Every structure is written in structure tokens, then in C-alpha cells.
N, C-alpha and C positions, 0 to 999 in steps of 0.2 A: 770694483775698488771698494764701494760703499758696502756691499754685501760681505766683502772680505773684513772689513772693519767690524761689521755686526758679529761675524763668527768669531772674531778674535777679542771679544771683550766688551764692545761698546752696547751690546743688547741689554746689558744690565744697567746702563746709564740712560737718562733722559738727554736726548740730543736734538739738535736743530740742524737740518740740511738746507742750505741756501745754494742755488745756482745761478750764475751771473753769465749772461750771453752778451758778448760785446757787439755781435753782429757780423754779418758777411761771413766769410770762411774761416774766421777765427774760432777756436775751440771754446766751448763753454766752460767756466771756472767753477769749481765746487768748493763750497766752504762748509765745515762741519764743526760745531762746537757743543760742549756740554752745557747744560742749564741746571740751576739749583732746584732740586726737586721740591724743597720747603717752601719756595715762593709762590704767590698766588698766580693763576693763569694770567691776570692783568700785568702782573709785574714781569712775567716771563716775556709776555708780548712786548711791552715797553722796552725791555733791555734787548730784545732780539731787533727791533726796529732800530735802535740806537747803533747796534752792531752792523746792520745792513747799511744804515746811511753812511758810516765810516767807510765800509767796503766800497761802496759805490763812489764815494768821494776820492778815494785813493786809485781807482781804476783809470787807466789811459783813456783818453778821448781820441778817436781816429776821425779826423776831418776828411771827408771824401774829396773835397776841392784840392786840398793839399796833397793828399795821397795820389790823385789823379794827375796833378801837375808835376809831382816828382817822377811819376811813372812816364809820363810823356817826355819829360827832360832826359831820362835815362834811356829810354827805348825809341824815341821819335814817333813822328805821326805815320800811321799806315792808311792808305786809301783803299 
């Protein structure tokens, strides 16, 4: 998918790719955004860290104990 985006026009823009893995068997989420090429590297890094913090704050958290309890309630206990 990323390679397709590069072929279709993003190769001329400066972009950041961030992948977020929630864990377990859930798929990795990929985020891609353009950055202002006129900014200094320090400013780009600062802005990217702010975006990453926002992404991580909005991602769902899967609590293992709750998930296990819901699974056991739905399917019962197997010996």
C-alpha cells in the first residue's frame, strides 16, 4: 500500500510513516502524513512526536483480563 502511494505522487513530498501495533493478533495500523519541507529537522521531529502522542492517546486499549473474562463467559470453561 505504501509503495503504491509512493508511485502515485507521494514520492515528491516529504512524508512520515508511523506504524502502531496494538498487540496480539490485531493488525498493525499505518499512518502517513506530509511534513512541511521548509521546517528545520528539529521542528519536524517535534511536530511528529505531537502527532504520534495524539494517535496513541486515541487508540483503544485492550485489557487482557477483561477480554479473557468476556471470552470465558461467552464460551465457558474447557478442561
